C-alpha positions in Angstrom: 0.0 0.0 0.0 2.8 2.5 1.0 4.8 1.5 -2.1 1.8 2.3 -4.4 1.3 5.6 -2.5 4.9 6.5 -3.1 4.7 5.7 -6.8 1.5 7.9 -7.1 3.3 10.8 -5.4 6.4 10.4 -7.6 4.4 10.4 -10.8 2.5 13.4 -9.6 5.9 15.3 -9.0 7.2 14.2 -12.4 4.1 15.3 -14.3 4.1 18.6 -12.4 7.7 19.3 -13.3 7.2 18.3 -16.8 4.2 20.6 -17.1 6.2 23.5 -15.8 9.0 22.8 -18.2 6.7 22.7 -21.2 4.9 25.9 -20.2 8.2 27.9 -19.8 9.2 30.0 -22.8 12.8 29.5 -23.8 14.0 32.2 -26.2 17.3 30.5 -26.8 15.5 27.3 -28.1 16.1 27.2 -31.9 13.3 26.7 -34.3 13.4 24.4 -37.3 13.8 27.4 -39.7 16.8 28.9 -37.8 20.3 28.0 -37.0 21.6 27.4 -33.5 23.3 30.3 -31.7 26.8 31.1 -32.9 26.0 30.3 -36.5 26.3 26.6 -36.3 23.9 24.5 -38.3 21.8 22.2 -36.1 21.1 18.8 -37.3 17.5 17.7 -36.9 16.5 14.2 -35.8 15.2 12.0 -38.6 11.5 12.8 -39.2 10.8 9.2 -40.2 10.9 8.1 -36.6 8.0 10.3 -35.4 6.4 11.6 -38.5 6.6 14.8 -40.4 4.9 16.9 -37.7 7.1 15.9 -34.9 10.3 17.3 -36.0 12.0 19.3 -33.2 15.4 20.6 -32.4 17.1 19.0 -29.4 18.0 21.3 -26.7 21.7 21.0 -25.8 21.3 20.9 -22.1 18.5 18.3 -22.4 19.2 15.1 -24.1 20.6 15.1 -27.6 23.5 16.0 -29.8 24.4 19.4 -31.2 27.0 18.7 -34.0 28.9 22.0 -34.5 30.9 22.0 -37.7 34.6 22.3 -37.2 34.8 21.0 -33.7 36.1 17.5 -32.6 33.3 15.1 -31.8 34.4 14.8 -28.2 34.0 18.6 -27.7 31.2 19.3 -30.0 29.0 16.5 -28.8 27.6 16.6 -25.2 25.9 13.3 -24.5 23.3 13.2 -21.7 24.0 9.7 -20.7 21.0 7.6 -19.6 18.4 9.9 -21.0 15.8 8.6 -23.4 16.2 10.5 -26.7 12.6 9.9 -27.5 11.5 11.9 -24.5 13.1 15.1 -25.9 13.0 14.6 -29.7 9.3 15.1 -30.0 7.2 18.2 -29.3 4.4 16.0 -28.0 6.5 14.6 -25.1 5.2 15.2 -21.6 8.8 15.5 -20.2 11.0 18.3 -21.4 14.6 19.2 -20.7 14.0 20.0 -17.0 12.5 16.6 -16.5 15.4 15.0 -18.2 17.7 16.7 -15.8 15.9 15.2 -12.9 16.6 11.7 -14.3 20.2 12.1 -15.3 21.9 15.5 -14.8 25.1 16.1 -17.0 28.3 15.5 -15.2 29.5 19.1 -15.1 32.1 19.8 -12.5 33.4 16.1 -12.5 37.1 16.0 -13.2 37.8 15.6 -17.0 34.5 17.2 -17.9 33.8 20.8 -18.7 31.9 23.0 -16.2 28.4 24.1 -16.8 29.4 27.7 -17.6 32.2 26.7 -19.9 30.1 24.3 -21.8 27.2 26.7 -22.3 29.6 29.5 -23.3 31.3 27.3 -25.9 27.9 26.4 -27.4 26.4 29.8 -27.2 28.9 32.6 -27.2 27.6 35.8 -25.7 24.7 34.1 -24.0 23.8 34.0 -20.3 24.1 30.8 -18.4 20.7 29.1 -18.2 21.5 28.4 -14.5 21.0 32.1 -13.8 18.0 32.5 -16.1 15.0 33.7 -14.1 12.7 31.4 -16.0 14.7 28.4 -15.3 15.0 29.4 -11.7 11.2 29.6 -11.7 11.0 26.1 -13.0 13.4 25.0 -10.2 11.4 26.7 -7.6 8.2 25.0 -9.0 10.0 21.7 -8.8 11.0 22.2 -5.1 7.5 23.4 -4.2 6.0 20.4 -5.9 8.3 18.1 -4.1 7.5 19.6 -0.8 3.8 19.4 -1.4 4.0 15.8 -2.5 6.1 15.0 0.6 3.5 16.7 2.8 0.7 14.6 1.2 2.6 11.5 1.7 3.3 12.3 5.4 -0.4 13.3 5.9 -1.6 10.0 4.4 0.9 8.0 6.4 -0.1 9.6 9.7 -3.9 9.2 8.9 -3.2 5.5 8.1 -1.0 4.5 11.0 -1.8 7.2 13.6 -5.5 7.9 13.0 -5.9 10.0 16.3 -2.8 12.0 15.8 -4.6 15.2 15.0 -7.3 15.0 17.6 -4.6 14.2 20.1 -2.6 17.2 19.1 -5.7 19.5 19.2 -6.4 18.2 22.8 -2.8 18.7 23.9 -2.8 22.3 22.6 -6.1 23.0 24.3 -5.0 21.4 27.5 -1.8 23.6 27.5 -3.9 26.6 26.9 -6.2 25.9 29.8 -3.2 25.0 32.1 -1.6 28.4 31.4 -4.9 30.1 32.1 -5.2 28.3 35.5 -1.5 29.1 36.3 -2.2 32.8 35.5 -5.3 32.8 37.8 -3.3 31.2 40.7 -0.7 34.0 40.5 -3.2 36.8 40.4 -3.3 38.9 43.6 -6.0 39.2 44.7 -7.1 35.7 43.7 -9.1 35.7 40.4 -12.1 33.5 41.3 -15.1 32.3 39.2 -17.2 35.1 40.6 -14.7 37.6 39.1 -15.1 35.8 35.8 -18.8 36.3 36.1 -18.4 40.0 36.8 -16.2 40.4 33.8 -18.9 38.7 31.7 -21.5 41.1 33.1 -19.2 44.0 31.9 -18.6 42.5 28.5 -22.3 41.7 27.6 -24.7 42.8 30.4 -27.8 42.2 28.2 -26.9 38.7 27.0 -29.2 36.0 28.3 -27.5 34.0 31.0 -30.4 31.6 31.9 -33.6 30.5 30.3 -36.0 28.9 32.8 -39.6 28.0 32.4 -40.5 30.7 29.8 -38.5 33.5 31.4 -35.0 34.8 30.5 -32.5 36.3 32.9 -29.6 38.4 31.6 -26.1 38.5 33.0 -26.8 42.0 34.4 -30.1 40.9 36.0 -28.4 37.9 37.7 -25.7 40.1 39.0 -28.1 42.5 40.5 -30.2 39.7 42.0 -27.1 38.1 43.5 -26.2 41.4 45.1 -29.6 41.7 46.7 -29.4 38.1 48.0 -25.9 38.7 49.4 -27.0 41.9 51.2 -30.1 40.2 52.6 -28.2 37.2 54.0 -25.4 39.5 55.2 -28.0 41.5 57.2 -30.3 38.7 58.4 -27.8 35.9 59.0 -24.9 38.1 60.0 -22.7 36.3 57.4 -19.0 36.9 57.1 -16.2 35.6 55.0 -15.7 31.8 55.6 -19.2 31.0 57.0 -20.7 28.0 55.4 -24.3 28.2 54.1 -26.3 25.0 53.1 -28.6 25.2 50.0 -31.5 22.8 50.0 -33.1 23.9 46.8 -34.3 22.4 43.5 -33.1 23.5 40.0 -34.1 27.1 39.6 -32.5 30.5 39.0 -32.6 31.3 42.7 -30.1 28.5 43.3 -27.6 30.4 41.0 -28.0 33.9 42.3 -27.9 32.9 45.9 -24.7 30.9 45.3 -23.2 33.9 43.5 -24.3 36.2 46.4 -22.6 33.8 48.9 -19.4 33.8 46.8 -19.3 37.6 46.7 -19.3 37.4 50.6 -16.5 34.8 50.6 -18.9 32.2 52.0 -18.7 28.5 50.9 -21.9 26.8 49.9 -22.9 23.2 50.8 -25.0 21.8 48.0 -27.5 19.4 49.6 -29.1 16.5 47.7 -32.8 17.3 47.9 -33.7 13.6 48.1 -32.1 13.1 51.5 -34.1 13.2 54.7 -34.0 12.9 58.4 -30.7 11.5 59.7 -28.8 12.1 56.5 -29.9 15.7 56.4 -28.8 16.4 59.9 -25.5 14.8 59.2 -24.9 17.1 56.3 -24.8 20.1 58.7 -22.5 18.4 61.2 -19.8 17.5 58.7 -19.6 20.8 56.9 -20.2 23.1 59.9 -23.0 25.1 58.2 -24.9 27.3 60.6 -27.4 28.6 57.9 -29.8 26.7 55.8 -31.7 28.2 52.8 -34.7 26.1 51.6 -37.5 26.4 49.2 -41.2 26.0 50.0 -41.4 22.5 48.1 -38.9 21.0 50.5 -40.2 22.6 53.7 -41.8 19.4 55.0 -38.4 17.7 55.0 -36.9 20.5 57.0 -39.8 20.5 59.5 -39.0 16.8 60.4 -35.6 17.8 61.8 -36.3 21.4 62.7 -36.1 20.8 66.5 -32.6 19.4 66.2 -31.5 22.1 63.9 -32.7 24.7 66.5 -30.7 22.9 69.2 -27.6 23.0 67.1 -28.1 26.8 66.5 -28.8 26.4 62.8 -30.9 29.3 61.3 -33.4 28.4 58.6 -34.4 30.8 55.8 -37.3 30.1 53.4 -37.5 31.5 49.9 -41.0 32.8 50.5 -42.7 36.1 51.5 -44.2 34.4 54.6 -43.9 31.4 56.7 -46.2 30.1 59.6 -43.6 27.7 61.0 -41.8 28.9 64.1 -38.1 29.1 63.8 -38.1 29.6 59.9 -37.5 33.1 58.6 -39.0 34.1 55.2 -36.3 35.6 53.0 -37.9 36.6 49.7 -39.2 39.9 50.8 -35.9 40.8 52.4 -34.1 40.1 49.2 -36.6 42.2 47.1 -36.0 45.2 49.4 -32.2 44.9 49.5 -29.9 47.2 47.4 -28.6 45.8 44.1 -25.4 47.8 44.3 -22.1 45.9 43.7 -20.6 44.1 46.7 -17.2 45.3 47.7 -14.4 42.8 46.7 -12.8 43.4 50.1 -15.5 41.1 51.6 -13.6 38.2 50.0 -10.1 39.6 50.2 -8.7 36.5 52.0 -9.9 33.9 49.4 -7.1 31.9 47.8 -7.1 29.2 45.2 -6.8 26.5 47.9 -9.7 28.0 50.0 -12.9 26.0 50.3 -15.5 27.1 47.7 -18.1 24.3 47.9 -19.1 21.2 49.7 -20.6 18.7 47.2 -22.0 15.6 48.7 -20.9 12.3 47.2 -23.5 11.7 44.5 -26.4 9.9 46.2 -24.3 8.3 48.9 -27.0 7.1 51.2 -27.5 7.0 55.0 -24.6 9.3 55.9 -23.4 11.4 52.8 -19.8 12.4 52.6 -19.1 16.1 51.9 -16.3 16.4 49.3 -14.3 19.6 49.8 -14.1 21.5 46.5 -11.5 24.3 46.5 -11.5 27.3 44.3 -8.8 25.6 42.3 -10.9 22.6 41.7 -13.8 24.9 40.6 -11.7 26.3 37.9 -10.5 22.9 36.7 -14.1 21.6 36.5 -15.2 24.7 34.7 -12.7 24.0 31.9 -14.4 20.8 31.0 -16.8 22.6 28.6 -13.8 24.3 26.9 -11.9 21.0 26.7 -15.0 19.5 24.9 -15.2 22.3 22.3 -17.8 24.6 23.8 -17.6 28.3 23.0 -19.2 31.6 24.1 -21.7 31.3 21.1 -23.1 28.0 22.4 -26.4 27.4 24.2 -26.0 24.8 27.0 -28.9 22.6 28.2 -28.9 21.6 31.9 -31.4 19.0 33.1 -29.2 17.4 35.8 -29.6 18.4 39.4 -27.6 21.3 40.6 -26.5 19.6 43.8 -24.5 17.2 41.4 -21.0 18.2 40.4 -21.9 17.6 36.7 -24.9 20.0 36.8 -23.3 22.6 38.9 -19.6 22.6 38.1 -19.6 21.5 34.5 -23.0 23.1 33.7 -23.4 26.4 35.6 -19.8 27.2 36.5 -18.5 26.0 33.1 -21.2 28.2 31.4 -19.8 31.2 33.3 -16.2 30.5 32.3 -17.4 30.3 28.7 -19.7 33.3 28.9 -22.5 31.4 27.2 -26.3 31.0 27.5 -27.8 28.3 29.7 -31.2 26.6 29.5 -32.1 25.2 33.0 -34.9 22.7 33.7 -36.1 21.5 37.1 -35.6 17.9 36.0 -35.1 15.7 33.0 -38.0 15.1 30.7 -37.6 12.7 27.8 -40.9 13.8 26.1 -39.9 17.5 26.2 -36.2 17.2 25.7 -36.0 17.8 21.9 -38.7 20.3 21.9 -36.7 22.3 24.4 -33.6 21.9 22.2 -35.5 23.3 19.2 -37.2 26.1 21.2 -33.9 27.5 22.6 -31.6 26.5 19.7 -29.6 24.3 22.1 -26.1 23.4 20.8 -24.5 21.6 23.8 -26.4 19.1 26.1 -25.6 17.2 29.3 -26.3 13.7 30.0 -25.8 10.6 32.2 -26.2 7.2 30.8 -29.8 6.8 32.0 -31.0 10.0 30.3 -29.7 8.9 26.9 -31.4 5.5 27.4 -34.7 7.3 28.2 -34.3 9.3 25.0 -33.6 6.1 22.9 -36.7 4.4 24.5 -39.0 7.3 23.7 -41.4 7.0 20.7 -39.8 7.7 17.4 -40.8 11.0 15.6 -40.1 12.3 12.1 -38.3 15.4 13.3 -35.8 13.7 15.6 -32.8 15.0 13.7 -34.2 18.4 13.4 -32.0 20.2 16.0 -28.8 22.1 16.4 -27.2 20.0 19.2 -23.6 19.4 18.2 -22.0 18.2 21.5 -23.2 16.0 24.3 -21.1 16.0 27.6 -21.6 13.4 30.3 -20.8 10.0 31.6 -22.1 6.5 32.1 -23.6 5.6 28.7 -23.5 2.0 27.4 -22.0 1.3 23.9 -25.3 0.0 22.5 -27.2 3.1 23.7 -24.4 5.4 22.4 -24.7 3.8 19.0 -28.5 4.0 19.0 -28.5 7.6 20.1 -26.2 8.6 17.2 -28.3 6.6 14.7 -31.6 8.1 15.8 -30.6 11.7 16.6 -27.8 12.6 14.2 -24.1 13.3 14.2 -23.7 14.5 17.8 -20.1 14.6 19.2 -20.5 12.5 22.4 -17.8 13.6 25.0 -17.8 10.8 27.6 -16.1 11.7 30.8 -14.6 9.8 33.7 -14.1 11.8 37.0 -15.1 12.0 40.6 -16.0 15.0 42.6 -13.4 14.4 45.3 -10.9 12.6 43.0 -7.7 13.9 41.5 -7.7 12.2 38.1 -10.1 12.4 35.2 -10.4 11.6 31.5 -12.2 12.9 28.5 -13.0 11.0 25.4 -12.4 13.7 22.9 -12.4 11.4 19.9 -16.0 10.1 20.2 -14.7 6.5 20.2 -17.8 4.6 21.2 -17.6 2.9 24.5 -14.4 4.7 25.8 -14.4 7.0 28.8 -11.2 8.8 27.9 -7.8 8.6 26.2 -4.3 8.3 27.6 -1.7 11.0 26.6 1.6 12.1 28.0 0.4 15.6 28.9 -2.6 14.2 30.9 -0.2 11.9 32.8 2.3 14.8 33.4 -0.3 17.0 35.1 -2.3 14.2 36.8 0.0 11.3 37.3 -1.9 8.0 37.6 -1.6 4.3 37.1 -3.6 1.1 36.9 -2.7 -1.6 39.4 -3.6 -5.2 39.7 -6.6 -5.8 42.0 -7.8 -8.9 43.8 -11.6 -8.9 43.5 -12.1 -11.7 46.0 -10.0 -10.0 48.7 -11.1 -6.6 47.6 -7.5 -5.2 47.9 -4.6 -4.4 45.5 -2.2 -7.2 44.6 1.4 -6.5 46.0 4.7 -8.1 45.3 7.3 -9.5 47.8 8.5 -5.9 48.5 5.1 -4.8 49.4 4.6 -2.6 46.4 1.6 -2.7 44.0 2.0 -4.3 40.6 1.1 -2.3 37.5 -1.5 -3.7 35.3 -0.6 -4.5 31.7 -2.1 -3.0 28.6 -5.4 -4.6 27.9 -5.6 -5.9 31.6 -8.3 -4.6 34.0 -6.8 -2.8 37.0 -7.6 -0.4 39.9 -7.2 3.2 38.9 -5.2 5.3 41.4 -4.0 8.9 41.1 -0.8 10.1 42.7 -1.4 12.7 45.4 0.9 15.7 44.7 0.8 19.5 45.0 -0.5 19.7 41.4 -3.0 16.9 41.9 -4.1 17.0 45.6 -6.8 15.0 47.4 -8.4 17.2 50.0 -10.8 14.6 51.3 -14.2 14.8 53.0 -15.2 17.5 55.5 -15.6 16.2 59.1 -14.8 12.6 58.1 -11.1 11.6 58.7 -12.0 7.9 58.6 -13.5 8.0 55.1 -10.7 10.3 53.9 -8.1 7.9 55.1 -9.9 4.9 53.4 -9.3 6.7 50.1 -5.6 7.0 50.5 -3.3 4.2 49.3 0.3 4.1 50.5 3.4 2.5 49.0 2.0 2.0 45.6 4.9 2.2 43.1 7.6 3.0 45.6 8.1 3.3 49.4 6.6 6.4 50.9 4.4 7.5 47.9 0.7 8.3 48.3 -2.2 7.8 45.9 -5.9 8.3 45.8 -7.9 5.1 45.5 -10.8 5.8 43.0 -12.5 2.5 43.8 -13.0 1.9 40.0 -11.7 -0.8 37.7 -10.6 0.5 34.4 -8.7 -0.9 31.3 -6.3 0.8 28.9 -6.3 -0.8 25.4 -3.5 -0.8 22.8 -4.8 2.3 21.2 -4.5 4.2 24.5 -8.3 4.4 25.0 -9.7 4.1 28.5 -12.6 1.8 29.3 -14.6 1.8 32.6 -15.1 -1.9 33.8 -16.7 -1.9 37.2 -16.8 -0.4 40.7 -15.3 -2.2 43.6 -15.6 -2.1 47.3 -18.6 -0.8 49.1 -20.5 1.2 46.4 -22.4 0.6 43.3 -24.1 3.0 40.8 -27.8 3.2 40.0 -29.9 6.0 38.3 -26.8 8.0 37.9 -26.2 8.0 41.7 -23.6 6.3 43.8 -24.9 4.1 46.6 -22.9 3.1 49.7 -23.7 -0.5 50.5 -22.6 -0.4 54.2 -24.9 2.5 55.0 -27.9 0.8 53.2 -27.1 -2.3 55.3 -27.3 -0.1 58.4 -30.8 1.0 57.5 -31.9 -2.5 56.8 -30.7 -4.0 60.1 -32.9 -1.5 62.0 -35.9 -3.6 60.9 -36.9 -5.8 63.8 -36.7 -9.1 61.8 -33.2 -8.7 60.1 -30.0 -9.8 61.8 -27.5 -9.1 59.1 -27.6 -7.5 55.7 -25.0 -7.9 52.8 -25.9 -5.2 50.2 -24.6 -5.2 46.6 -25.6 -4.1 43.1 -26.8 -6.5 40.4 -27.1 -5.9 36.6 -30.5 -5.7 34.9 -30.7 -6.2 31.2 -31.3 -2.9 29.4 -30.3 -0.7 32.3 -27.2 1.3 33.2 -25.2 0.5 36.3 -26.5 -1.9 39.0 -29.6 -2.0 41.0 -29.7 -2.6 44.8 -30.0 -6.1 46.3 -29.4 -7.4 49.7 -28.8 -10.9 51.1 -30.2 -10.9 54.7 -30.4 -13.3 57.6 -33.3 -13.2 60.0 -33.1 -13.0 63.8 -33.8 -16.1 65.7 -37.5 -16.7 66.2 -38.4 -13.9 63.8 -40.3 -14.3 60.5 -39.9 -12.1 57.4 -41.8 -8.8 57.9 -42.1 -7.3 54.5 -44.2 -4.3 55.7 -41.7 -3.3 58.4 -38.8 -3.5 56.0 -40.6 -1.6 53.4 -41.4 1.2 55.8 -37.8 1.3 56.9 -36.2 1.7 53.5 -38.9 4.1 52.2 -38.5 6.3 55.3 -34.7 6.6 55.3 -33.4 5.9 51.8 -34.0 7.8 48.5 -35.7 5.8 45.8 -32.5 5.0 43.8 -30.8 3.5 47.0 -33.6 1.2 48.2 -32.8 -2.5 47.6 -35.3 -3.7 45.1 -34.5 -7.4 45.7 -34.0 -9.3 49.0 -32.5 -12.7 49.3 -33.0 -14.6 52.6 -30.0 -16.9 53.5 -29.5 -19.0 56.5 -26.1 -17.4 57.0 -23.8 -15.0 55.2 -20.5 -16.1 53.7 -17.4 -14.3 55.1 -13.8 -14.0 53.9 -10.8 -15.0 56.0 -10.7 -11.5 57.3 -14.4 -11.6 58.2 -15.6 -9.5 55.3 -18.8 -10.3 53.6 -18.4 -12.1 50.3 -20.2 -10.4 47.4 -18.6 -11.6 44.2 -20.6 -14.9 44.0 -23.9 -13.1 45.0 -23.4 -10.5 42.3 -22.8 -13.1 39.6 -25.9 -15.1 40.6 -28.1 -11.9 40.3 -31.8 -12.3 41.1 -33.1 -15.0 38.8 -35.6 -17.3 40.8 -34.7 -20.1 38.3 -31.1 -20.1 39.5 -31.4 -19.2 43.2 -33.0 -21.6 45.6 -33.1 -19.1 48.5 -36.4 -17.1 49.0 -36.4 -13.9 46.9 -38.5 -10.8 47.3 -39.1 -7.8 45.1 -40.0 -4.2 46.3 -43.3 -3.5 44.7 -44.1 0.3 44.9 -47.7 -0.2 43.9 -48.4 -2.6 46.7 -46.0 -0.7 49.0 -44.4 -3.8 50.3 -41.9 -6.6 49.4 -43.6 -9.4 47.4 -42.3 -12.9 46.5 -40.2 -12.7 43.3 -41.9 -15.1 40.9 -40.9 -16.2 37.4 -43.6 -14.0 36.0 -42.3 -10.9 37.8 -38.7 -11.7 36.8 -39.8 -12.0 33.1 -41.7 -8.8 33.3 -38.7 -7.0 34.6 -36.4 -8.6 31.9 -38.9 -7.5 29.1 -39.3 -4.0 30.5 -42.9 -4.3 31.4 -42.1 -3.5 35.0 -40.3 -0.2 35.2 -37.4 0.0 37.7 
């Protein structure tokens, strides 16, 4: 293949040069009716060889003989050895003299042979050397230009053949370098240049540009700025906030979420973004771990707050409601105070002590149940997350669609904060709706969308319509989509560049699949590894721990082999940990990985790097699984289950369900001595204390739970066996939300789940 390619390029160069030579006018070329320069009579080639019309005079520097009367043959005849006379003796030849020179140049300058200048002067006294003739210099330049172009084409085709991702890799590296320099610049700024400063610059650049579309109303950058000033002044006056005080936001997706957060940032106050699905014990825990003394809540979530209000008051936590009035004692209405406050700019001195390593946010590990962990997000991490949009190709001209919850790092950091960094327009929805998704995209001319695997599956499962490809969406940013759903999504909805991500809110390593390679969550390149050093290490699934060698060090996984992803903890890639939870922070640290004394962040995820340097997510390990786009902590679900009177022990794990992303919750349980299975009590327990995505949908009653040698519960075999009643002899139960209890799992129910008739 390459040989054929070289031959094609060579022929292209040859023909290009020949064409240049033929098109050049050569005034010294004699015509059939004239004599050669110097009065000598040229001898034409025999016309019989080519026909009467093909008579031409051979050019002396090209190929043939000029016989000059009165000169010895060895001096009067210059032979261009190796040159086909037929190529230059006919006017119809594609290759002229210059082409002949390419094939076999005369041996001027060789000892015993005349020089070029001497030979030319002897043949044409009084003439200039052709080597200095501008027309021949033009031909030579054309030859070189054509050769360079041909070589460039050859290199291009070679790279595209053997290095198909070279150009996208190069583009990503240049983009990463640009963003790295920008982050370094912000770090050095004094005072520190935070994301709120970026927002204020956007307000100055385009005050009337739409910042957020929400439920039929539009909010400009200037309007959001003024509203955030009002919120900041109201909270400063009512809650006596000062720089460094933490405020918890218990709100759904709405513009107030954004302007209150902006107001808090202008005051230098970190915000704790609470998952609005949590209740009771989990809700109280969120305050204790982040140290928040102020809670801002909306009317829709007031009932959840009232459940824990006595405890909140005991702890001195003040609650503010986004409403004009409130009849509940101990809760202060805030909307009227915000409306009456001044919208003048907040003095930057209020946040003068903020640095890039200062805490900006507390984001609770996505859906972790029972007792959420508050990941500490610094201002530096806010900037890094905001660059994801830029890394995926988003610009200030784009319109970005957010339907993920804002308590989630994807919705808030990549969506809201990334939109501020880009200076673009956002379309915000309260929650995802498959039926209205594309209508919204067409209505607002959306060009960039967010997703998690489940949302793309919902879109693919929606009824087909004729105008499905009638939209302007060009980029989709998200994570967790299966390969089959990815393929179907592209086939149904058009050529959308899917940018699949891998990252964790608290982690120090992440990947972006900037090539749109279906199934991959990212791509390995040297620059990524330089800024965020990481490795894959061998992992023992049975023992749930890394494999170590005789020296006590971890063993690096080979290419194509599944391994545990760990990121080296350095100053450039830190792991801050969880607020108020040293134990969980320490569990994420891994010591003596590649050498004695080093320290790595344990992602808890199994990945694989293939031979093309693509990264593939394989599975989660340890005490978590993922369902409905949320992470679920198995140990904390087990704690809730064992509160039920009849349950002695619970081993919680996730199992795969055909046609669904992630794993759904299941628990193997043992009953207390003398107790029978009380489905109603268990149902009441899980519904009261666990959000819907964390509730175990399947229960398996066992006589005893299997333990490892270190007394850990075995889960691998349970996960492999799944929940099929045909394979499992133990009693199985299914959480039926319609009957509001756990019912026996029959073959009919199993088949209905497998076929999709029962929605999970």
